[in-house]
C-alpha positions as CSV (number, residue, x, y, z in Angstrom):
1,M,15.2,-15.9,29.0
2,I,16.5,-12.5,30.0
3,P,14.6,-9.5,28.5
4,V,17.1,-7.4,26.7
5,G,16.1,-4.0,25.3
6,L,17.8,-3.2,22.0
7,D,18.0,-0.1,19.8
8,F,20.3,0.9,16.9
9,E,20.7,4.4,15.7
10,T,21.8,4.5,12.1
11,Y,22.7,6.9,9.4
12,Y,19.8,8.2,7.2
13,D,19.2,11.1,4.8
14,N,16.5,12.3,2.5
15,E,17.0,9.6,-0.1
16,Y,18.4,6.8,2.1
17,S,15.7,6.1,4.8
18,L,13.1,3.7,5.9
19,S,10.4,6.0,4.5
20,R,11.7,5.3,1.0
21,M,13.1,1.8,1.4
22,T,12.2,-1.5,2.9
23,V,14.2,-2.7,5.9
24,E,16.0,-5.3,3.7
25,E,17.0,-2.7,1.2
26,Y,18.1,-0.2,3.8
27,V,20.2,-2.6,6.0
28,R,21.9,-4.3,3.0
29,D,22.7,-1.0,1.3
30,S,26.3,0.1,1.0
31,R,25.4,3.4,2.8
32,F,24.5,1.7,6.0
33,E,26.3,2.9,9.1
34,A,25.5,2.1,12.8
35,I,26.2,5.2,14.8
36,M,25.3,3.8,18.2
37,L,23.7,0.9,20.0
38,N,21.9,0.7,23.4
39,V,21.4,-2.6,25.2
40,Q,19.6,-2.8,28.5
41,L,19.4,-5.8,30.8
42,P,17.6,-6.0,34.1
43,D,20.8,-5.3,36.0
44,R,23.0,-3.4,33.6
45,E,23.2,-1.3,30.5
46,Y,25.6,-1.2,27.6
47,H,25.8,1.9,25.5
48,V,28.2,1.7,22.5
49,V,29.1,4.5,20.2
50,G,30.8,4.4,16.8
51,P,30.5,1.9,13.9
52,A,33.6,-0.2,14.8
53,E,32.7,-0.3,18.5
54,V,29.1,-1.4,17.6
55,E,30.4,-4.2,15.5
56,R,32.8,-5.4,18.1
57,F,30.1,-5.4,20.8
58,C,27.6,-7.3,18.7
59,K,30.1,-10.0,18.0
60,W,31.2,-10.2,21.6
61,F,27.9,-10.2,23.5
62,D,26.2,-13.6,24.1
63,W,22.8,-13.2,22.5
64,S,21.9,-16.9,22.8
65,N,20.1,-16.4,26.2
66,A,18.6,-13.0,25.3
67,L,14.9,-12.2,24.7
68,V,15.6,-9.2,22.5
69,V,12.8,-6.6,22.9
70,G,12.5,-3.8,20.5
71,Q,10.1,-1.4,18.9
72,N,10.1,-2.7,15.3
73,T,12.4,-5.6,16.2
74,A,12.4,-6.6,12.5
75,F,14.7,-3.7,11.9
76,D,17.0,-4.0,14.9
77,G,17.1,-7.8,14.7
78,F,17.9,-7.8,11.0
79,I,20.8,-5.4,11.6
80,L,22.1,-7.7,14.3
81,S,21.8,-10.8,12.1
82,D,22.6,-9.5,8.6
83,R,25.3,-7.0,9.4
84,Y,27.0,-8.7,12.4
85,G,26.0,-12.4,12.2
86,A,24.5,-12.4,15.7
87,R,21.1,-14.0,16.5
88,A,19.1,-13.8,19.7
89,G,17.6,-16.7,21.6
90,R,14.2,-15.1,21.2
91,Y,12.6,-11.9,19.8
92,A,9.8,-9.8,21.1
93,D,8.3,-6.6,19.6
94,T,6.2,-3.9,21.2
95,L,5.0,-2.8,17.8
96,G,3.4,-6.2,17.2
97,M,2.1,-6.3,20.7
98,S,0.5,-2.9,20.3
99,R,-1.2,-3.9,17.0
100,A,-2.6,-7.0,18.7
101,L,-3.9,-5.2,21.8
102,F,-5.1,-2.0,20.1
103,P,-5.8,-3.0,16.4
104,H,-8.1,0.0,15.7
105,E,-5.6,2.7,16.7
106,A,-4.3,4.8,13.9
107,S,-0.6,4.7,15.0
108,H,1.6,2.2,16.8
109,S,4.7,4.3,16.8
110,L,6.7,4.4,20.0
111,D,5.5,7.9,20.7
112,A,1.8,6.9,20.2
113,Q,2.2,3.9,22.5
114,V,3.9,6.0,25.2
115,K,1.1,8.5,25.1
116,R,-1.6,5.8,25.1
117,A,0.1,4.2,28.1
118,G,0.1,7.5,30.0
119,F,3.8,7.5,30.7
120,E,5.1,10.8,32.1
121,E,8.4,10.4,30.2
122,A,7.9,11.2,26.5
123,K,9.9,10.0,23.5
124,G,12.4,12.5,22.3
125,T,13.0,14.1,18.9
126,E,16.8,14.2,18.7
127,V,16.7,11.7,15.8
128,L,15.4,14.5,13.5
129,A,18.6,16.5,14.0
130,A,20.7,13.5,13.0
131,K,19.4,13.4,9.4
132,G,22.3,13.4,7.0
133,M,25.0,13.1,9.7
134,R,27.6,10.4,9.6
135,F,29.3,9.3,12.8
136,Q,32.3,11.5,12.0
137,N,30.1,14.6,11.6
138,F,28.8,14.6,15.3
139,T,30.4,16.6,17.9
140,Q,30.9,15.0,21.4
141,A,28.0,17.1,22.7
142,E,25.7,16.0,19.9
143,L,26.7,12.4,20.5
144,N,25.9,12.8,24.2
145,Q,22.5,14.2,23.4
146,Y,21.8,11.5,20.8
147,S,22.8,8.9,23.4
148,T,20.3,10.2,25.9
149,Y,17.6,9.9,23.2
150,C,18.7,6.3,22.4
151,R,18.7,5.2,26.0
152,K,15.3,6.7,26.6
153,D,13.9,4.8,23.6
154,V,15.0,1.5,25.0
155,R,13.8,2.3,28.5
156,L,10.4,3.2,27.2
157,T,10.2,0.1,25.0
158,L,11.0,-2.1,28.0
159,R,8.3,-0.4,30.1
160,L,5.8,-0.9,27.3
161,F,6.8,-4.6,27.0
162,H,6.2,-5.2,30.7
163,R,3.0,-3.2,30.7
164,Y,1.6,-5.4,27.9
165,L,2.6,-8.5,29.7
166,A,0.8,-7.2,32.8
167,M,-2.3,-6.8,30.6
168,G,-2.3,-10.5,30.1
169,F,-0.6,-10.8,26.7
170,P,-0.7,-14.6,26.1
171,L,2.5,-16.6,26.1
172,D,1.6,-18.4,22.8
173,E,1.2,-15.0,21.1
174,L,4.8,-14.1,22.3
175,K,6.0,-17.3,20.7
176,L,4.2,-16.4,17.4
177,I,5.8,-13.0,17.4
178,D,9.2,-14.6,17.8
179,L,8.4,-17.1,15.0
180,T,7.2,-14.4,12.7
181,L,10.2,-12.2,13.3
182,R,12.6,-15.1,12.8
183,M,11.3,-15.6,9.3
184,F,12.6,-12.1,8.4
185,I,15.6,-11.7,10.7
186,D,17.2,-15.1,10.0
187,P,16.3,-15.8,6.4
188,V,17.0,-19.2,4.7
189,L,14.8,-19.2,1.5
190,R,16.2,-18.3,-1.9
191,L,14.7,-16.6,-5.0
192,D,14.9,-17.5,-8.7
193,V,15.8,-14.3,-10.4
194,D,15.2,-15.5,-13.9
195,L,11.7,-16.7,-13.2
196,L,11.0,-13.3,-11.5
197,R,12.1,-11.4,-14.5
198,D,9.8,-13.5,-16.7
199,H,6.9,-12.8,-14.4
200,L,7.6,-9.0,-14.4
201,R,7.6,-8.9,-18.3
202,F,4.4,-10.9,-18.4
203,T,2.7,-8.6,-15.8
204,I,3.6,-5.4,-17.6
205,D,2.3,-6.8,-21.0
206,R,-0.9,-8.0,-19.4
207,K,-1.6,-4.6,-17.9
208,Q,-1.1,-2.9,-21.2
209,Q,-3.5,-5.3,-22.9
210,L,-6.1,-4.6,-20.2
211,M,-5.7,-0.8,-20.5
212,Q,-6.1,-1.2,-24.3
213,R,-9.5,-3.0,-23.8
214,V,-10.6,-0.2,-21.4
215,R,-9.5,2.4,-23.8
216,Q,-11.5,0.8,-26.6
217,S,-14.5,0.8,-24.3
218,V,-14.0,4.6,-23.9
219,L,-13.8,5.1,-27.6
220,G,-17.0,3.2,-28.1
221,E,-18.9,5.6,-25.9
222,C,-17.7,8.8,-27.6
223,D,-19.0,10.6,-30.7
224,D,-16.5,11.1,-33.5
225,A,-15.0,14.3,-32.2
226,E,-14.6,12.9,-28.7
227,R,-13.2,9.7,-30.1
228,V,-10.3,11.5,-31.8
229,A,-9.5,13.4,-28.6
230,A,-9.7,10.3,-26.5
231,A,-7.5,8.3,-28.9
232,F,-4.7,10.8,-28.3
233,S,-5.3,11.1,-24.6
234,G,-4.1,7.6,-23.9
235,D,-4.3,6.7,-20.2
236,D,-6.1,9.9,-19.4
237,A,-9.1,8.5,-21.4
238,V,-9.0,5.3,-19.4
239,R,-8.8,7.2,-16.1
240,A,-11.8,9.4,-17.1
241,L,-14.0,6.4,-17.5
242,L,-12.8,4.9,-14.3
243,M,-13.4,8.1,-12.3
244,S,-17.1,7.6,-12.6
245,N,-17.9,6.0,-9.3
246,D,-20.9,4.0,-10.5
247,K,-19.1,2.8,-13.6
248,F,-16.0,1.9,-11.7
249,A,-18.1,0.0,-9.1
250,Q,-19.7,-2.0,-11.9
251,L,-16.3,-2.7,-13.4
252,L,-15.1,-4.1,-10.1
253,Q,-18.2,-6.3,-9.9
254,D,-17.5,-7.6,-13.3
255,F,-14.1,-8.8,-11.9
256,G,-15.9,-10.4,-9.0
257,V,-14.9,-7.7,-6.5
258,D,-17.4,-6.4,-4.0
259,P,-16.9,-2.6,-4.3
260,P,-15.9,-1.2,-0.8
261,T,-18.3,1.2,0.9
262,K,-18.1,3.6,3.9
263,V,-20.3,5.6,6.1
264,S,-19.9,9.2,5.1
265,A,-18.8,11.3,8.1
266,R,-20.6,14.3,6.6
267,T,-24.0,12.8,5.6
268,G,-24.1,9.6,7.6
269,K,-25.1,7.7,4.5
270,V,-23.4,4.7,2.8
271,A,-21.1,5.8,-0.1
272,W,-18.5,4.2,-2.3
273,A,-15.1,4.0,-0.6
274,F,-13.0,5.0,-3.6
275,A,-10.9,7.8,-2.2
276,K,-7.1,7.5,-2.0
277,T,-7.4,7.6,1.8
278,D,-10.0,4.8,2.1
279,E,-8.3,1.8,3.7
280,A,-10.5,-0.7,1.9
281,F,-9.8,0.9,-1.4
282,Q,-6.0,0.9,-0.7
283,E,-6.2,-2.8,0.0
284,L,-7.6,-3.4,-3.6
285,Q,-4.2,-2.2,-4.9
286,E,-2.9,-5.6,-3.5
287,H,-5.8,-7.7,-4.8
288,P,-4.6,-11.2,-5.9
289,D,-5.9,-10.5,-9.4
290,P,-3.3,-8.3,-11.2
291,D,-6.1,-7.0,-13.5
292,V,-7.9,-5.6,-10.5
293,Q,-4.6,-4.0,-9.4
294,A,-4.3,-2.4,-12.8
295,L,-7.8,-1.0,-12.8
296,V,-7.3,0.5,-9.3
297,A,-3.9,1.9,-10.2
298,A,-5.4,3.5,-13.4
299,R,-8.1,5.2,-11.3
300,L,-5.5,6.5,-8.9
301,G,-3.3,7.7,-11.7
302,I,-0.5,5.3,-10.6
303,K,1.7,4.1,-13.4
304,T,3.0,0.9,-11.7
305,T,0.9,-1.7,-10.0
306,I,1.7,-3.4,-6.7
307,E,2.4,-6.6,-8.6
308,E,5.1,-4.9,-10.6
309,T,6.7,-3.2,-7.7
310,R,6.6,-6.4,-5.6
311,T,8.2,-8.4,-8.4
312,Q,10.9,-5.7,-8.8
313,R,11.6,-5.9,-5.1
314,F,11.9,-9.6,-5.3
315,I,14.4,-9.3,-8.1
316,G,16.4,-6.8,-6.0
317,M,16.4,-9.1,-3.0
318,A,17.5,-12.1,-5.1
319,A,20.7,-10.2,-5.9
320,R,21.4,-9.2,-2.3
321,G,21.0,-12.5,-0.4
322,A,18.6,-14.8,1.2
323,F,14.9,-13.9,1.2
324,P,13.8,-12.3,4.5
325,V,10.0,-13.2,4.7
326,P,8.2,-10.0,5.6
327,L,5.0,-10.8,7.5
328,R,3.1,-8.5,9.8
329,Y,2.0,-10.2,13.0
330,Y,-1.6,-9.3,13.8
331,G,-2.1,-7.5,10.6
332,A,-5.9,-7.6,11.0
333,H,-8.0,-7.2,14.1
334,S,-8.9,-10.9,13.7
335,G,-5.3,-11.7,14.4
336,R,-4.4,-12.8,10.8
337,W,-1.0,-12.1,9.4
338,S,-0.8,-9.6,6.6
339,G,1.8,-8.3,4.1
340,E,4.6,-6.1,5.1
341,Q,7.2,-3.8,3.5
342,S,5.6,-3.6,0.0
343,I,5.7,-7.4,-0.4
344,N,2.3,-8.9,0.4
345,L,2.8,-12.6,0.4
346,Q,-0.9,-13.0,1.4
347,N,-2.0,-11.8,-2.0
348,L,0.2,-13.5,-4.5
349,P,-1.5,-13.7,-8.0
350,A,-4.2,-16.5,-7.8
351,R,-5.8,-16.1,-11.2
352,G,-4.7,-16.0,-14.8
353,P,-2.1,-17.8,-16.9
354,N,0.8,-16.5,-14.8
355,A,-0.7,-17.3,-11.4
356,G,1.8,-19.1,-9.1
357,R,4.9,-17.8,-10.9
358,I,6.2,-15.9,-7.8
359,K,5.5,-18.9,-5.6
360,K,7.7,-21.0,-7.9
361,A,10.4,-18.4,-7.6
362,I,10.7,-19.0,-3.8
363,L,13.1,-21.9,-3.3
364,A,14.3,-24.1,-0.4
365,P,18.0,-24.0,0.5
366,E,20.2,-26.8,-0.7
367,G,19.4,-30.1,1.0
368,Y,15.9,-29.1,2.0
369,V,12.4,-29.2,0.6
370,I,9.4,-27.1,1.5
371,V,6.4,-28.8,3.0
372,D,3.3,-26.6,2.7
373,C,0.2,-27.7,4.6
374,D,-3.2,-26.0,4.3
375,S,-6.0,-26.4,6.8
376,A,-8.8,-27.3,4.4
377,Q,-12.1,-25.4,4.5
378,I,-11.1,-24.2,8.0
379,E,-13.4,-21.2,8.1
380,A,-16.4,-23.2,6.9
381,R,-15.7,-25.9,9.4
382,V,-15.2,-23.4,12.3
383,L,-18.5,-21.7,11.3
384,A,-20.5,-24.9,11.3
385,W,-18.9,-26.0,14.6
386,L,-19.4,-22.6,16.3
387,A,-23.1,-22.5,15.3
388,R,-23.6,-26.2,16.1
389,Q,-25.0,-26.8,12.7
390,D,-24.7,-30.5,13.5
391,D,-25.6,-32.0,10.1
392,L,-22.8,-30.0,8.4
393,I,-20.4,-30.8,11.2
394,E,-21.0,-34.5,10.7
395,D,-20.6,-34.1,6.9
396,F,-17.2,-32.5,7.5
397,R,-16.3,-35.2,10.0
398,L,-17.1,-38.0,7.6
399,K,-15.3,-36.2,4.8
400,K,-18.5,-36.0,2.7
401,D,-18.5,-33.6,-0.3
402,V,-20.4,-30.7,1.2
403,Y,-20.1,-28.7,-2.0
404,S,-21.9,-31.3,-4.1
405,K,-24.5,-31.6,-1.3
406,M,-25.2,-27.9,-1.3
407,A,-25.3,-27.9,-5.1
408,S,-27.9,-30.7,-5.0
409,R,-30.1,-28.5,-2.7
410,I,-29.7,-25.5,-5.0
411,Y,-30.6,-27.3,-8.2
412,G,-33.1,-29.8,-6.8
413,R,-31.3,-32.9,-8.2
414,E,-28.4,-35.1,-7.3
415,I,-25.1,-33.3,-8.0
416,D,-21.7,-35.0,-8.0
417,R,-19.0,-32.5,-9.0
418,K,-16.4,-35.2,-9.3
419,R,-18.6,-37.5,-11.4
420,K,-16.8,-38.4,-14.7
421,V,-18.5,-39.1,-18.0
422,V,-16.8,-40.2,-21.3
423,V,-18.4,-38.7,-24.4
424,D,-16.8,-39.5,-27.8
425,G,-13.7,-40.6,-26.0
426,V,-13.4,-37.4,-24.0
427,E,-13.6,-37.5,-20.3
428,T,-15.8,-34.7,-18.8
429,L,-17.2,-33.6,-15.5
430,P,-20.9,-32.8,-16.3
431,D,-21.7,-31.5,-12.8
432,A,-18.5,-29.3,-12.5
433,T,-20.2,-26.0,-12.9
434,E,-23.1,-26.7,-10.5
435,G,-20.5,-28.1,-8.0
436,Q,-18.5,-24.9,-8.3
437,V,-21.6,-23.0,-7.4
438,G,-22.1,-25.2,-4.4
439,K,-18.5,-24.6,-3.3
440,T,-18.8,-20.8,-3.8
441,V,-22.0,-20.8,-1.7
442,V,-20.6,-22.9,1.1
443,L,-17.4,-20.8,1.4
444,G,-18.9,-17.4,0.6
445,C,-22.3,-17.2,2.1
446,G,-21.7,-18.0,5.7
447,F,-21.4,-14.5,6.9
448,G,-24.7,-13.0,5.9
449,V,-23.9,-12.1,2.3
450,G,-27.0,-11.0,0.3
451,H,-28.0,-11.9,-3.2
452,A,-26.7,-8.6,-4.7
453,K,-23.2,-9.5,-3.6
454,L,-23.6,-13.2,-4.5
455,K,-24.3,-12.4,-8.1
456,P,-20.9,-11.0,-9.1
457,F,-19.2,-13.5,-6.8
458,L,-20.7,-16.4,-8.6
459,K,-19.6,-15.0,-12.0
460,T,-16.0,-14.8,-11.0
461,Q,-15.6,-17.8,-8.7
462,A,-18.0,-20.2,-10.5
463,G,-18.1,-18.7,-14.0
464,V,-21.9,-18.5,-13.7
465,D,-23.9,-15.3,-14.5
466,V,-27.3,-15.7,-12.9
467,P,-30.2,-13.2,-12.8
468,M,-30.8,-11.4,-9.6
469,E,-33.9,-13.5,-8.9
470,E,-31.9,-16.7,-9.2
471,A,-29.2,-15.2,-6.9
472,K,-31.9,-14.5,-4.3
473,R,-33.3,-18.1,-4.7
474,I,-29.8,-19.5,-4.1
475,I,-29.3,-17.4,-1.0
476,D,-32.7,-18.4,0.4
477,T,-31.9,-22.1,-0.3
478,Y,-28.6,-21.8,1.6
479,R,-30.1,-20.0,4.6
480,H,-32.9,-22.5,4.8
481,S,-30.4,-25.4,4.9
482,V,-28.3,-23.9,7.7
483,P,-30.7,-22.4,10.2
484,K,-28.3,-22.5,13.1
485,I,-25.7,-20.5,11.2
486,V,-28.5,-17.9,10.5
487,A,-29.3,-18.0,14.2
488,L,-25.6,-17.3,15.0
489,W,-25.8,-14.1,12.9
490,K,-28.8,-13.0,15.0
491,A,-27.0,-13.9,18.2
492,C,-24.1,-11.7,17.2
493,Q,-26.5,-8.9,16.3
494,R,-28.1,-9.2,19.8
495,A,-24.6,-9.2,21.3
496,L,-23.8,-5.9,19.6
497,M,-26.8,-4.3,21.3
498,Q,-25.9,-5.8,24.6
499,M,-22.4,-4.4,24.4
500,T,-23.7,-0.9,23.7
501,L,-25.8,-1.2,26.9
502,G,-22.7,-2.2,28.9
503,R,-23.7,-5.8,29.4
504,S,-21.8,-9.1,29.3
505,G,-22.8,-12.6,28.1
506,T,-22.0,-15.5,25.7
507,I,-22.7,-15.7,22.0
508,D,-22.5,-19.3,20.8
509,P,-24.3,-22.4,22.1
510,A,-21.1,-23.8,23.7
511,G,-20.0,-20.6,25.3
512,V,-16.7,-20.4,23.4
513,L,-17.2,-16.7,22.8
514,R,-17.9,-14.3,25.6
515,Y,-18.5,-10.6,25.3
516,D,-18.4,-7.6,27.6
517,P,-18.6,-3.8,26.9
518,D,-15.0,-3.9,25.6
519,G,-15.5,-6.5,22.9
520,I,-15.6,-10.3,22.3
521,I,-13.2,-12.4,24.3
522,L,-11.5,-15.1,22.4
523,P,-10.5,-18.5,23.9
524,N,-6.8,-17.6,23.8
525,G,-7.4,-14.4,25.9
526,M,-7.2,-11.9,23.0
527,R,-10.2,-9.8,21.9
528,I,-12.2,-8.7,18.9
529,S,-12.9,-5.1,19.8
530,Y,-15.3,-2.5,18.4
531,P,-14.2,0.8,20.0
532,G,-16.9,3.4,20.5
533,L,-19.6,1.0,19.5
534,R,-23.0,2.7,19.2
535,A,-26.4,2.2,17.7
536,V,-27.3,4.8,15.1
537,A,-30.8,5.5,13.8
538,K,-31.3,4.7,10.1
539,E,-33.4,6.6,7.6
540,G,-36.8,5.0,7.3
541,G,-36.6,3.5,10.8
542,G,-34.6,1.0,12.7
543,H,-30.9,1.3,13.6
544,E,-27.5,0.1,12.7
545,F,-24.2,-0.3,14.7
546,I,-21.2,1.8,14.1
547,Y,-17.7,1.7,15.7
548,T,-14.6,3.8,15.2
549,S,-11.5,2.3,13.7
550,K,-8.4,4.5,13.1
551,G,-10.5,7.6,13.5
552,K,-13.2,6.6,11.0
553,P,-16.7,5.2,11.4
554,V,-17.2,1.6,10.4
555,R,-20.5,-0.2,10.1
556,I,-20.8,-3.6,11.9
557,Y,-23.6,-6.1,11.9
558,G,-24.2,-9.7,13.1
559,G,-23.0,-11.4,9.9
560,K,-19.8,-9.4,9.9
561,V,-19.2,-10.2,13.6
562,V,-19.5,-13.8,12.7
563,E,-16.9,-13.3,10.0
564,N,-14.6,-11.6,12.4
565,V,-14.8,-14.3,15.1
566,V,-14.7,-17.2,12.7
567,Q,-11.5,-15.8,11.1
568,A,-10.1,-15.2,14.5
569,L,-10.8,-18.7,15.7
570,A,-9.5,-20.3,12.5
571,R,-6.3,-18.2,13.0
572,I,-5.9,-19.4,16.6
573,V,-6.3,-23.1,15.4
574,V,-3.7,-22.7,12.7
575,A,-1.3,-20.7,14.9
576,H,-1.5,-23.5,17.5
577,Q,-0.6,-26.0,14.8
578,M,2.2,-23.8,13.6
579,L,3.8,-23.8,17.1
580,L,3.6,-27.6,17.1
581,I,5.4,-27.8,13.8
582,A,8.0,-25.4,14.9
583,R,9.1,-27.7,17.7
584,R,10.7,-29.9,15.0
585,Y,11.0,-28.0,11.8
586,R,11.8,-24.5,10.8
587,V,8.6,-22.6,9.9
588,V,9.4,-20.2,7.0
589,L,6.0,-18.9,5.9
590,T,2.3,-18.7,6.6
591,V,-0.3,-17.6,4.1
592,H,-4.0,-17.5,5.0
593,D,-4.6,-21.0,6.6
594,A,-1.5,-22.7,5.4
595,V,1.9,-23.2,7.1
596,A,5.2,-23.8,5.2
597,C,8.3,-25.3,6.8
598,L,11.7,-26.7,5.8
599,V,12.3,-30.4,6.0
600,P,15.6,-32.2,5.1
601,E,15.3,-33.9,1.7
602,S,16.3,-37.2,3.3
603,E,13.2,-37.2,5.5
604,A,10.7,-35.5,3.2
605,A,8.0,-38.2,3.6
606,E,8.4,-38.5,7.3
607,G,8.4,-34.7,7.7
608,R,5.3,-34.3,5.6
609,A,3.5,-36.9,7.8
610,F,4.6,-35.1,10.9
611,V,3.3,-31.7,9.6
612,E,0.0,-33.3,8.7
613,R,-0.3,-34.8,12.2
614,C,0.3,-31.3,13.7
615,M,-2.2,-29.7,11.3
616,S,-4.8,-32.2,12.5
617,V,-4.5,-31.1,16.2
618,T,-7.0,-28.7,17.7
619,P,-6.6,-26.6,20.8
620,K,-8.3,-27.9,24.0
621,W,-11.3,-25.5,23.6
622,A,-12.1,-27.0,20.2
623,T,-11.5,-30.7,20.7
624,D,-14.5,-31.8,18.6
625,L,-13.9,-29.4,15.8
626,P,-13.8,-31.5,12.5
627,I,-10.6,-30.3,10.8
628,S,-8.7,-31.7,7.8
629,C,-5.6,-30.7,6.0
630,E,-3.9,-31.0,2.6
631,S,-0.1,-30.8,2.0
632,G,2.5,-30.8,-0.7
633,V,6.2,-31.0,-1.0
634,G,8.6,-29.4,-3.4
635,K,11.9,-27.7,-3.9
636,S,10.0,-24.5,-4.6
637,Y,7.0,-23.0,-2.7
638,G,5.0,-23.1,-5.9
639,D,5.6,-26.9,-6.3
640,C,4.0,-27.8,-3.0
């Protein structure tokens, strides 16, 4: 297809702008106005000025053979589709490519990319002068100046696109960018507004109940005089309790959350990462447990949780049209997708009585069903395969219950978490709790987690509160049972040291992962990078490894490297399967290790079988990886 550079310049003001609104809200707003459009082909350029002329051009131009290239193509492509009914043959995005190639950079704006690439030509600032100006307000001289700016933006975007291709950007990754953008640009899913309103009411009531419990805890710690004052202080009393770093950390642990930490730039010591600017703490605002969101919001003094604002945005979208699925391609440096535009579909509520309500509100269009297929235990399987933990690989291949097997090792007796016993006419699962512990350990301890972190994790995931000594015994049992996984942690630790010394080599026994001074090379040609990696002396002797991400120091160690590469490899496997599915069916969503697509109702069974076959295929570099999948079908995403 022909690369076609595209850029719209549109009206904006202090209140009506992308800094205050999502792309969907902005483009579908009645205030929208396209002032000009620039389209650049290899052999010609079209520059169109004025709302009416822009509309005529968009409907006239043949976009079917165009590979539309933009900087934030979700914006320009959505304008093209939603306002003018035009859809390109394919979409590419320098913003997404930059995030994939330079994941630890603080900015991926066009200006930042141009400077990073070392282009002599710089992005202009004329857009700032256009704030609050409708097309009719521009003089001809101002339009000429704005046109020069618009043309330059497209020219720079195309230069970046070709620069990234020359750096070896993989073809399959370009296909994934197109697939991801198409979920947003050409939406087909619908939303159930009544269900969303019920969910919003429930979420607000639950938050108020949680704050009341915290407030009562505050009153219980006060003397009589303080109790009266606290009773009248309302949320201020709650926030006062939560502002204690150690108490807040304990509260997070009670909810099964590992409190985020950071390396202090001032002291070099590990400290709680509870500042508003700490990225890990910001992420907790989007935790899948709405109670955790409420606690974090209370600490930050925010009145509305992410779950509330997300649901309100869903309600607004339901009234405006089809649901544009907002996903960020390469949202993490492992390549995984993440949430976008204040609607994080990767962290929908997974706990509590109202879990799954938003998923049920996402509906297939008439005549179709949603097939959602999850790559079962993909990270645990990739980990065992990468480490060549052969006994575990064989258990996965033979579809044995690895959770019960681990629980049997932990408890020193035969555990069958699915075993049923009837007592007084009631069917029970006597080994269910022990089996859940085994599951938690298999899925949660493969990346070097210690007993201190395992203890709160077991409480939340398995409902088991164990003493610290017992948590240590469980960790020791796990590590003794998977010596090759432990060896992989050590291999990654050694690789970190070799990278700091400027050396190259391989990490895993099969040589799937190679490293050099610039990072770890993945089998699809992408990298896991650790910019500025260095060894830093620790107090009391020894050293640890630090790298720089978005201008801040980040600690890295062997177990964390294993987590990074396993997530990256799992993502590559699922992405490969997603592209296979897309050859036949419209992929509409991906969450974690699952892929959702639309299948005509008349071929639901056949389509489901096809999707499962695709989700059972591995890339050539992982032909002996023992994978499995589970699927569901429904008219709503939540019914799958």
